[in-house]
C-alpha positions as CSV (number, residue, x, y, z in Angstrom):
1,M,-252.2,218.7,53.8
2,N,-249.6,220.3,51.4
3,D,-252.4,222.1,49.6
4,E,-253.7,223.5,52.9
5,R,-250.2,224.7,53.9
6,S,-249.7,226.2,50.5
7,G,-253.0,228.0,50.8
8,R,-252.1,229.4,54.2
9,G,-248.7,230.6,52.8
10,Y,-250.4,232.3,49.9
11,R,-252.9,234.0,52.2
12,S,-250.1,235.1,54.5
13,Q,-248.1,236.5,51.6
14,L,-251.2,238.3,50.3
15,R,-251.9,239.9,53.7
16,S,-248.3,241.0,53.9
17,Q,-248.5,242.7,50.5
18,Q,-251.8,244.3,51.4
19,A,-250.3,245.6,54.6
20,E,-247.3,247.1,52.8
21,L,-249.6,248.7,50.2
22,T,-251.8,250.2,53.0
23,R,-248.7,251.6,54.7
24,S,-247.4,253.1,51.4
25,L,-250.8,254.7,50.8
26,I,-250.9,256.2,54.2
27,A,-247.3,257.5,53.9
28,A,-248.0,259.1,50.6
29,A,-251.2,260.8,51.8
30,A,-249.4,262.0,55.0
31,R,-246.6,263.5,52.9
32,D,-249.1,265.4,50.6
33,R,-251.1,266.7,53.5
34,F,-248.0,267.7,55.5
35,L,-246.6,269.7,52.5
36,Q,-249.9,271.4,51.9
37,H,-250.9,272.2,55.5
38,G,-247.9,271.7,57.7
39,W,-247.7,269.5,60.7
40,S,-250.2,271.4,62.9
41,G,-252.7,271.6,60.1
42,T,-252.6,267.9,59.3
43,T,-255.1,265.6,61.0
44,V,-255.3,261.9,61.2
45,R,-258.8,262.1,59.6
46,S,-257.6,264.1,56.6
47,V,-254.8,261.6,56.0
48,A,-257.2,258.7,56.3
49,T,-259.6,260.3,53.8
50,A,-256.7,261.0,51.3
51,A,-255.4,257.5,51.7
52,G,-258.8,255.9,51.4
53,V,-258.6,254.1,54.7
54,S,-260.2,254.4,58.1
55,E,-258.8,256.4,61.0
56,A,-258.7,253.1,62.9
57,T,-256.3,251.7,60.2
58,I,-253.9,254.6,60.6
59,Y,-253.9,254.1,64.4
60,A,-253.3,250.3,63.9
61,V,-250.3,251.0,61.6
62,Y,-248.7,254.0,63.2
63,G,-250.3,254.2,66.7
64,S,-251.0,257.9,66.8
65,K,-250.6,261.2,65.0
66,A,-247.1,261.4,66.5
67,G,-246.4,258.0,65.1
68,L,-247.7,259.2,61.8
69,A,-244.7,261.4,61.5
70,T,-242.7,258.3,60.9
71,S,-244.6,257.8,57.8
72,L,-242.9,260.8,56.3
73,I,-239.6,259.0,56.7
74,D,-241.1,255.9,55.1
75,S,-242.4,258.0,52.2
76,A,-239.0,259.6,51.7
77,D,-237.2,256.2,51.7
78,A,-239.6,254.7,49.2
79,G,-239.2,257.7,46.9
80,A,-235.4,257.1,46.9
81,D,-235.8,253.5,45.8
82,V,-234.6,251.5,48.8
83,E,-234.8,248.3,46.7
84,R,-232.4,249.6,44.1
85,A,-229.9,250.6,46.8
86,T,-230.2,247.2,48.4
87,A,-229.6,245.5,45.1
88,E,-226.6,247.7,44.4
89,L,-225.1,247.0,47.8
90,L,-225.5,243.2,47.3
91,A,-224.0,243.4,43.8
92,G,-221.0,245.4,45.2
93,A,-220.2,243.0,48.0
94,G,-216.5,242.8,48.3
95,D,-216.0,246.1,46.5
96,P,-216.1,249.0,49.1
97,R,-215.9,251.7,46.4
98,A,-218.9,250.2,44.6
99,Q,-220.9,250.0,47.9
100,L,-219.9,253.5,48.8
101,R,-221.3,254.7,45.4
102,A,-224.5,252.7,46.1
103,L,-225.0,254.5,49.4
104,L,-224.3,257.9,47.9
105,G,-226.7,257.2,45.0
106,F,-229.4,256.6,47.5
107,D,-228.6,259.8,49.4
108,R,-228.7,261.8,46.1
109,R,-232.1,260.3,45.2
110,L,-233.4,260.9,48.7
111,F,-232.5,264.6,48.6
112,E,-233.9,265.0,45.1
113,T,-237.2,263.3,45.7
114,A,-237.9,264.1,49.3
115,G,-235.8,267.1,50.1
116,D,-238.9,269.2,50.6
117,V,-240.2,266.9,53.3
118,L,-236.8,266.5,55.0
119,R,-236.2,270.2,55.2
120,I,-239.6,270.8,56.9
121,I,-238.9,267.9,59.3
122,V,-235.6,269.4,60.3
123,E,-237.1,272.8,60.8
124,G,-240.2,271.5,62.5
125,A,-238.2,269.3,64.9
126,R,-237.3,272.4,66.9
127,Q,-241.0,272.9,67.8
128,H,-242.8,269.6,67.5
129,P,-241.6,266.5,69.5
130,A,-243.2,264.1,66.9
131,L,-241.1,265.6,64.1
132,A,-238.0,265.5,66.3
133,E,-238.6,261.8,66.8
134,A,-239.2,261.3,63.1
135,Y,-235.9,263.1,62.4
136,R,-234.1,260.9,64.9
137,I,-235.6,257.7,63.3
138,G,-234.5,258.8,59.8
139,R,-231.0,259.7,61.0
140,D,-230.6,256.4,62.9
141,R,-231.7,254.4,59.9
142,G,-229.1,256.0,57.8
143,N,-226.4,255.6,60.5
144,K,-227.3,251.9,61.0
145,I,-227.0,251.1,57.3
146,R,-223.7,252.9,56.9
147,T,-222.3,251.2,60.1
148,E,-223.3,247.8,58.8
149,V,-221.8,248.4,55.3
150,Y,-218.7,250.2,56.4
151,G,-218.2,247.7,59.2
152,A,-218.1,244.8,56.8
153,W,-215.1,246.2,54.9
154,P,-211.7,244.7,55.6
155,A,-209.6,246.7,58.0
156,D,-206.8,247.0,55.5
157,V,-209.1,248.8,53.0
158,W,-209.0,252.0,55.1
159,R,-206.6,254.8,54.4
160,P,-204.0,255.1,57.2
161,G,-205.5,257.1,60.1
162,M,-209.1,256.4,59.0
163,D,-211.5,254.1,60.8
164,L,-215.2,253.3,60.9
165,H,-216.2,255.9,63.4
166,Q,-214.3,258.7,61.7
167,A,-215.7,257.7,58.3
168,L,-219.2,257.8,59.6
169,D,-218.7,261.3,61.0
170,I,-217.1,262.6,57.7
171,A,-219.9,261.0,55.5
172,S,-222.6,262.6,57.7
173,V,-221.2,266.1,56.8
174,I,-220.2,265.6,53.2
175,S,-223.2,263.7,51.9
176,S,-225.8,265.7,53.8
177,I,-228.8,267.6,52.7
178,D,-227.1,270.8,53.7
179,S,-224.2,270.0,51.4
180,F,-226.6,269.0,48.6
181,D,-228.7,272.2,48.9
182,I,-225.6,274.5,49.0
183,L,-224.1,273.0,45.9
184,R,-227.4,272.6,44.0
185,T,-229.1,275.9,44.8
186,E,-226.3,278.3,45.7
187,R,-223.5,277.0,43.5
188,G,-225.6,275.7,40.6
189,W,-224.2,272.2,40.5
190,S,-226.2,269.4,38.8
191,A,-227.2,266.4,41.0
192,D,-224.9,264.3,38.9
193,R,-221.9,266.5,39.6
194,I,-222.7,266.5,43.3
195,E,-223.0,262.7,43.5
196,S,-219.7,262.4,41.6
197,W,-217.9,264.8,43.9
198,W,-219.2,263.0,47.0
199,S,-218.0,259.7,45.6
200,T,-214.5,261.0,44.6
201,T,-214.0,263.0,47.9
202,L,-215.1,260.2,50.2
203,S,-213.3,257.5,48.3
204,E,-210.0,259.5,48.6
205,L,-210.6,260.2,52.3
206,F,-211.6,256.7,53.1
207,F,-209.3,254.6,50.9
208,G,-206.7,256.9,49.5
209,P,-206.0,257.5,45.7
210,P,-207.1,254.7,43.4
């Protein structure tokens, strides 16, 4: 009986890993096709061919071409190393400054590795409802994580006059892709310098001087 249960558990874990791999392959293929041909020029069939899966598999995973837009957000998150950010957040439990640095490190990697996709999504969202929905999903994911992390900090950690909601608003402006692009492209800052400035600025605004 124990061997049978162990076998079922192993098969279940294997199926889960295979499903995650399939999702990753589809997301990577969709990103490549999207960057080469734009949203209108990208078909489910072309993504399926590039990913080495059937069209039926894509529909099973994402539901439709509109749903496939979500894969662009999945691809962006994967490229920014979600696992690393999660590990850093756990390691920084009880240290708001460390957790803030973990979140900003993720933002920096996200804009470095997937800025091309994010910029096109932001621009395309004005014309394509599917991309507008993908943008909303990506934005809401980030807001949810920040709300959970910021919300776990003790009330007395905040600088006088600062609270959770104001901190979320400020972070959305300072550590944004627009901020990253202006400093990186127009002002010639390195990504390291941008991340350091984000960390110093938000730490002082949130918590006050060290």
